[in-house]
N, C-alpha and C positions, 0 to 999 in steps of 0.2 A: 463501539458498536460496528459491526458488519455492515461494510457499503453495497448495496443492491442498485445496481445501474438496472434502466427502463429495459434494453434489449435483454439483459440476462434474465431479470423478472418474468419478461414475457416467454421467453425461452423455458424457464424452469415449469412456468403454469402448464404451457402446454404439455411437456413430458410429464408432468404430474398427473394431467387429464389423461392422458393415454395409457397411462399406467395403474390406475385406482384398483382393477382387478389383481393386482401382484399380491402375491403372499407376503405376510410380515415378515418372514425371514429374509432379512436383507444383508447382503456381503459388500464389502467397502474393496474398492481396487487399492491394490498396495501401490506406494509411492513409488514412482520410476526415478531412479538416481542417473544420470548421464554425465560424460566427461566431454561433451562436445566443445567445451571450451577450456579443454587440458586440465579442467579441475571438477571435483563432484559438485554436482548444484541439482537440485530438483527440475524434472522436465519443464515443469509450470514456470520455472523461473529463468529460462533460456529465450533469449529473442531470436529465435532461429527456428526454422521449419525442420524439425527432427522426428523420425519415428523410430520405435523399437521393435524388435523381435525377440522373443524370447519363451522359454517354456516349451509347451505342448504346440505351439503354432510354431516353433522352431524346430523342435526335434522331430515332429510328424513329416515334415518335407522330404528326410534323407532315408525313411523307412524302406522306399522301394529301392534303393542304391542310388539316388540322385546326388550330384556334385553339386557346386559352388552356384550353377546355372539355376537350380531350383530356386531360387530367392527370386527370379523373375516374376515381376507383378504383384509380388507379394506384399510390396510396400508402394504406395500411390508414387508413380511417375518413375519407379525402377524398372528397366529391361536388361536383362541381360542372355546373350547367345554368343555360339561359338562354332566356327567351320572348321577347330582344332581339336574336337572332341572335349577331354577331361582336361586338357593340358593349358589352354590359354584362352580362357573367357573374354567376352568383349563387355563391357559395363556402358550403359546410357541412363542419363538423369535428364527428367526435364526436356527430352529430347536430344540433349547434347550426348554424342559417342563418337566412335571411330570406328568404320566397319573394316579398315587395314586387317587382313587376316595374316600378315607377316609376325613372324615372333621378335621383331624391332619395333613394333608399333608403340605409338605413345594413345595414351587415352586420357579424356578429360575428367573421369571420374577415378577418384584416388582412393586404393584399398590399404586400410591401415590395419593391422595385425597386431595386437599387445603393444601399442605405442610405435611400432615400425612400419613406415610406409613400405609397399611392396610395388616396386615402378616396372618391373619387366613383367609382360603378359603370363611367363609360366608362373613366376614368383606368387602371382595372384591367383593361381588354380590350387593353392594348399587345401587339403579338404578340411570340412568343418566338423568338428567334434570338441566335445567337454567345453562347449562354449556357455559363458555365461549372460550374453547379452551382445546383441548388433543394434548399432547405432548407424541410422540413415539420415546424414547432413545433406539436404536439398539446398543448391544455390551455390554459388561461388564462395570459397573459403580462402581470400585471400591474404588475410593476416596471421592467424596461426598454423595455417597447415601450408600456404604459399602455392607454387606452381603448380600445373598441370590438375588444378583442382576447379577449372571454371563451372562444370558441372554439379561437383559435388563430391562426398566422401561417403564411403560404406566402411564403418569401423567396428572390429569384430574384438571381442575381450573375454580371454580364458579365464575358467576358473582358476583362481589361486589358492597357494596354500593357507591353511588355517591352523589353529592349534589343536581343534579337536580330529579325533579319528575320525574319518568319514571315508566312504566308498560308494561305489555304483556301477553295475554293470549290465547292459543291455544286448540282447540278441533278436533279431529278426531274421526271419525265415519265409523266403517266398518263391513265386513263380520264378521261370527261368532260371533255375539254381540261383537266385539270389541269397545273399548271405552278407548280414552286416551284424559286427561286433563293435560295441564302445565298451571301454572299462576303465576306471580311475580310483585311486586310492590316493589318500593324503592326510598330512596330520604332523604334529608336535613330533620331530626327532630328538631333540635338545631342549633345553629352558630357551635358548635363543635362537634356534633353527626349525623350520616348517619344512616340508616337501609335499610336492604333488605330482603324480605320474599319471600319463592318460595314454591309451593306446585304442587303435582304431584299424579293423580289419573289414574289408568292403569287397564283395566279389560276385560275379553275374557270368554264369556260363555262355558260352558262344551258343546263339539262337538264330542267327540268322544264316540261311544255305546259300551257298554259291551255284547258280545255276547253269554258268559257264563251264566250271571245271566238274560239276556234278557233287562237289563236297556238300555234305549235311553239316550243320553246325559249324560252318567254318568262320564266322566271326561273329562280333558283337559284345563278344564277353570283356570283362576287365577283372583284375585284382588291384587293389589299391589298400597297401599298408602305412601306418604312419603312428609315430609317437611324439609325444613333447612332455616336457617335465619341467618343473620349477624348484628351487631352491630359495627361500625366504630366510635372511640373516638380518634379527632386529635383536642387537645387544643392548639397546636402551631405548629412551623413548625419542630419542632425535635421529638416529641413525637407521635406516633400512636398506637393502641390499636385495635385488631379485634377480636372480640369474636364472635363464629359459634357454632351452633347447629343445629343438624340433628336426624330425626327418620323416621324409615321404619317399615312397617306393611304388611306383605306378607301373603295370603292365598290362595292355588291353588292346582295345581296338581304337582307331583314332576315329574321326567323323566317317559316316557312311555316306557316301555322295549317290545320287540315284538319277540316271541318266532319263531324259525325255520324260518326266513324270507330269507336265503340263502339255495340254495342246495349244498349238497358237490360237491368242483370242480369248485363253482363260486361264485363271488363276485355281481352278480346281484340279487336285489330283485324278489322274486317269488310269488306265487299265495297267499302264508301264508300273504304276507304284504297287508292289506286291510288298508288305512289312517285313515278312520273314526271308525275303528272295532278293538277291542281287544277282548280277551277271558281270562281275569283274575279271577280265582278261588279262589284267597286271595289278601292280601294288601288293602282291603277297597277301591279300586279305586284309590290307590297310592295319599294319601293327602300330604301337605307340609304346613308348617307354621313357618315363623320366624318373629322376632321381634329385631330391631337393634338402640340404642340410641347413640350419640356421643356428647361430647364438646372439643371446641377447643379454645386456646387463643394464638393470635400471636402479641407480643409486639416487638416496634421497636424505637430504639432512637437514635437519629442521633448526633454524638459529632462532631467537627470540622473536625478530619481527618478519622475517622471510625464511622461504624454502629454496635450497638450490637441488637441482634436479638433472642427473645427466643419465642419457640413453644412448648405450653403444650397443650396434648391432651390426652383424655380418651374414650374409647369405651366398650360398652356392647353388646352383642347379645346373643341371645337363641332361638331354635327352633326344629324341629322335620321333618324327612322325613319317609313316610311308600312306602314300593314297593313291588309287585308281581316280584319278580326277574328274575325268570325262564321265565316271560313274557307272561304267558298264562296256558291253560289247553291241555292237550293230553295225548292217552296212545295208544299203539299197538292195543289195543284190541276194543278203540274205536276212530277210525281215524277221524270219522265224528265230533267229539264234538268240535276240535281245532287245531290248527296250529303243526300238526304233533307229535312225539313222545316226551316226556318230562319226563325223567326215575325217578325224585322225584321232590316234589314242593318246593318252596324257596320263602320265603318272609322275608323281614329284615327291622327293623325301627332302624334308627340312629338319636340321636338328640346331638346338640352339645349346650354348654354354655361356653361362653369365655367373658374374661375381658383383655383389652389391655390397658396400659398406656405407653405415650412415652414425652421425653423432650429433646429438642434440645436447644443450645445455641451457636449462630453464632457472630463472630465479622469479620467485613469485613472493606476493605478499600473503601473510598469514591471516585471512580474514578481517578483513578491516570494517570499521562499522559503515562507513559510508564508500570508503575507496578501496579496490581490489585492482590490483594490476599484475602483470608478468612482462618479462621480456628473456629474449634468448637468441642465441645462434645455433643455426643449422647447416651440417655440411653432408654434401652426399656423394657419393663416387660408385661408378658402375662402369663394367668392360663385358661386352657381349659380342662372341663370336657366333654369326649365324651360316650356316652351309646349308646351300641348296643346290640339290641334284636333279636336273630334269630326265637325266640319264641319256638323252639323246647328245649331250655335250659332258665335257668333264664338270665334276661338280665346282662350284665356287664359294668361295668362305669370304665374307665381309666383315669387318670390325666396327664397333660403335662403342666410342668412348663419351662417357658423359660426367662432368663435375660440375656441382650445384654448390653455392654457398648462400646463404640468406642471415639477416638480423631481422628480428621481430619483436613488437611489443603489442600489448592490447591494455585497457583499462576500463572499469565500468566505475561510475560515480553516481552515489544517488542525490539527486536534487531534491528529492522530499520523499516523503513515506511512499508516496505513491510513483513516482517519476524515477527512469534511472537512465543515465546516458552511456553507451558503450561504444568504444571506439578503438581502431587498431590499425596499425601500418608494418608492411614488410618491404624491405629490400633484397630482392634476389638476383644473382648474378649466376646466369646458366652458359655453359660452354660445352659442344659436342664437336666430336671428330670422327671422322669417318674415312677408314682405309680398305682400299680393293683392288685386285689387279688392274692397273691402268688409272684409278681414280683416287684423288684424296680429296676431301672435303672438308671445311671446319664451319661453322655457325656459333653466333653468340648473342646474348641479349641481356640486359639488365633491366629490370622494371619495379616499380613502386607500386604496391596494389595493398588494399585495406578494405574497412568497413566500418560504418558508423548506424548504430541502431539506438532508437528509442522506444523505450516500453514504459507503459503505463498500468500498475495494478491497481485494477478497479477495486478490488476486494481479495482478500487472501485466499480465493480460489479462483481468480482469472488475470489475466494478462493481455493487454494489447501491445503490440509492437509494429514497427516500422524501420524497416533496415535499406541502406544503400550498400552494396558490396562489389568490389572490382577484385578482378583476377586475370592470370594470362598463361596459355599453353605454351610452352617454349618452342623455338623454331625446332623443326624436325627433319632429319634427313632420312629419305627411303631409299636402300640400296638394292632391293631384293631384285628388281630388273636386270642388275650387271651380270646376275647369272644366265639372262637370256639376250645378252649382247646388247643392253640399253645402258643409257648414263641413268647415275640417280636424281632423284628427284629432291628438291627442298622447299620447305614450307617455312614461311616466316610466323613470327610468333603472332596468335591470336589473343585480342584483349577482350573484355568482357565488363558489362556495368548492368547489374541487377537491381531492380527496385520489387521490394516484397512489403506488403501488408500482413500481420498474421493477429491471429486470436486464439486463445489456449483458455479451457475453463474446465472445473469440475463441478458437477451438479448431483442433486438428487443425495447431499450428504456423503459426497465421495463415492457414488455408486458409478456414476456416468462421467467419463473424460473425453473431451473435444480438442482436437488440434486441427487448426485450420488457416490456409496461407493463399493469397494470392500473387502472382508475381508477373514481371515484364522484364525482359532481358535483350540487350542489342549486343553482339559478337562482331567486332571489327576484324576484317582479315581472318576469317573463320576457317579453319584448315580444314579439308574434306579430302578423301581417297577416292580417287576414280580406279575403281578395281574391275579388271577384265576387259570387257569389250571387245572390238575386233584385234587389237594387237596383244589380247591377253598380259596386259602390263598393270602394273600398281603405281600410279601417279599422284604425287600430292599435289593440290592446288588449294589456294588461298580465294574464296569467294570475298567480294569487297565487304558484305555485311552478310549476317543473318539475325533474324530476331525470333523471339519465343514469349508466350504470353499463356496464362493458364492459371489452374489452382491445385490444391490438393486438400482432401479432409481423411482426416484419421478419427474412429470413433471406438471408444469400448465402454462396453455397458454390463455390469453386473447387474442382471435382472431379478434375481433372487439369490439365495446361497446355492442354488443347484441349475442355475443357468446364465451363462455369459454369452456374449455376443461379441464380435468385432465387424467393422466395416471400413474399408477404404476406397476412396475415389480419386482419381487424378486425369486432369486434362490440361493438354498443352497444343497449342497450334503455332507451329513452326513455319519459316518462310525464308528460303535462298533470296537474298537481293544482290543480284550481280547479272545486268543484263548481257555482259560479255561473255559471262563462263559458259563454255562448252565441253562436252565430253563425247567419248565413244560410244554408241549404240551397242548392243549386244553383238557379237562376234558370230554368233551362229545365223543371225538373219532370221531367226524365227519368232521375234518376240513383235509386239504390237506396241508401238511409241505413241504416248500421247502428248508428248511435247514436239513444239516445230523443231525441224531440222534444217540447217544451212545448207547451201551448196557444196559443201566439203564433207557432207555426210555426217557432221557432227551434232549433237542435240544440246538445243538451248534450256538450260534446267532452272534460268529465272524465275520464280515463284513457286518453285516445289518445295515440300517439306523436306526437312533433313532425313536422311536414309535411318531406317531400322527405330525411327522414333513414334511409337504408338500414339495415335491421338487421345485414346483413353486407357487408363488402367482401373480395374474394380479386383478389390479382395474382400471375402467374408469368411467368417468361420463363426463358430458354434458349439459351445461345450456343457454339456448338461451330466448330471449325475443323480443318483437316487440311492440314499442308505439302504445298507442291507445289515441288519443286526447295528451292534454298537462300533465296530470298528472297520467295517468294509463297504465298499458303495459299487454299483456297475455305473457306468458312462458311456457315453456316446460323444463323438467329436467328429466335427466335418469341416473341412476347409476348401474354399474355391478361389481360382484368379481367372481374369479375363484381359484380354488382350484387344484393342480394338485396331482400327485401320491402320497398316502400317506398309510404307513404301521400303523396298529393301535395298535400292541402289539411287544415286543420285539423281538419274533419269526416271520418268515415269512410264511404265510397261505395264500392261495388263497382265501380264504372266507372273510379273515379280512383284507382287502386293498382296498382303493377307489383310482378311477381315474378320470380325468377330470369332476370335479362338480363346478356349478357355480348357481348365483343367479342375478336377475337383478330387479330393481323398476323402478317406472317411477311418474312424477307429471305434470299435465296440470292445467293452471289456469289463473286467472287474480288478478293482485293485483295493488295498489297506489303505487307508485315510491317511496314515503317516507317511505314505509314500513308500514303504519299505519291501511292497511285492505288488506286480502289476503283471496281468495277461491281457492280451488285446488280440482281436482280429485286425487288420489293417488292409486297406487298398490306396493305390494311388495311381491316378487318370482313371479313375473308376468307369468312366464312360467310354474309354479307349479311345478319346480323340487323337485324330492323326494330323497334328499341326505341322505346317512348313515353318521352320525357323530361319532358313536361309535358302541361297542358289548361287549358282556360278553359269553365267552367262556368255563365256567366249566360245564354248563347242557345241553345245546343244542346250535344251531346256533343263538343265541338271537342278536338283534341289535337295535338302536334308530336312528331316523332321525329327520330331519330339520322341521320348521313349514310351514303351508300350504300356498296357494296363500291369500291374503287378498286384496279386492278392497275396497277403502272406499272416504270419503269426509272430506276434511281439513278446518276449518276455523280459523283465526287467527286475531288478532288486536293488536297494539300496540301504546303507547303514550310517 
């Protein structure tokens, strides 16, 4: 007999009372299978805060030409931004992230694509297409994934080959000469081999005028080409070998900086902000180009009691970005020429050349009755050359070398039919070497991290769980300042301990799914980046401690066969705890600092929230359809995301903070019910919101914003 707890019974009754008018045709939600613990499990069985994205909720994001930054706020607690355009995104989760814009920056959010960690920021920007599912693992993942996951993980799984012949094609044509094409085909090649290949072509025409040079449609466009393929070899029931390869070719515009778009004392965009016009006197209209190639091989052999897994991968990426960093042209004696006073010109080119190799060996038990375990080894090696050219001095190249090894294990044991204990440990050794003209630095650290979780299945459709997790971000060397005549800076390891309580359940006979979690964490020696300021430097600093507390909620509801809703909400309250930490204020002197300033003109940031940590994130989607005849239907879909109060830098300034920003999308169309054909009108950022995503503080009140509204037509076919 199914056990029903009092809270569950009360909530079910409340939901039922609210839906008495619902039509009798009721659709069940599909079961979600995740690999958050490196094995396939039902989402309902995993004692972690995990959210997923797939299907229309995922694909609709990219119809207007968006890149990986489009995932921002689409999952509670997740935020993404970049001052490097499409090439180097920065991820934040539960408030933890890194505002460092250098191409050697480390991040506490790990990106994993097809079981391979993408450590460098350039590798993290590989375009998203032919993706089966996205999993967002919130909180430190110290045992199975290890270092640099103190905030969490975003995990992408591509569609893999199957024996059946299948294919799909989708083309989106929109405003601003926007074009997206995705195509994939796969199936059995022989009795033992299956394959799949997928391609992506994304482009947008230049749509921003340069008011300084008089060029129309001078910048803002891009061309993104990518391909990935898989070969699956399964000679028998025990052995499988999956070979993957991918390549990316990006040419376009880097970030578009806009000078003096705030007035002193206000964070609202002023008359200097003209969405389709800039006044660049340098930077060659901010070009950007990157190439990335990778190979990976996953081997699995199933013995009678255990399965051995090997994952080998290599990545190579190279490219450059050039920008007019001061955001325009202007002078006090020529105010009519551009967006206000700019005290000195600043253009910079940054280039990266990165190679990465990873190897994982893992041994796991085969579906034990009460005990399941896995253990393994992990090796990481990376070489990165970063060239910075400020143009007023010769270009400088610095080299970063990083080697890491780890031993890990995790097990879960069923204490009873309802109670399960999960525990994991990981030992990691991380070494970094830095080479630059006149400088050599080395840092290393080894840490033991892990997690302990206890879960209680009140019935077969709900799970209560509690977890304590630890993690660390390895020591970091920041050497970009060498190009400007300053010494590199070093940050010691940060360590986190996180406490979480969660509840997952299905209601209404599988038509509603709820996933909720509360958390509190403490980060000792938390790594921050003091960017810009009076000296226009990038300095790594360790604060004594940082804390965060909050919660997330994910809700899916199949209201009827023809209407489904999703809702997500995240809240986080972060705080810097270090009464000695001081950073430089804005170099322009035009910002309004709300923190105490010491006798040396430095800002005391104790008590501030973490930078780029939205206090709230919300997302919502609704999908509706109505049958037309026996085989087709018309449909409507809309999705919205919201980002609450956000402080852009370590210090609190009126101008460098955002509040109440949102974006919405819509799709209206017709399709065959079997998914073989679809035609739709779509819109992204349909209210044409002008949202500030970041700023540059050393020269003037410079900022950069989101992409404009795009309306278009989408056509797709599948077999």
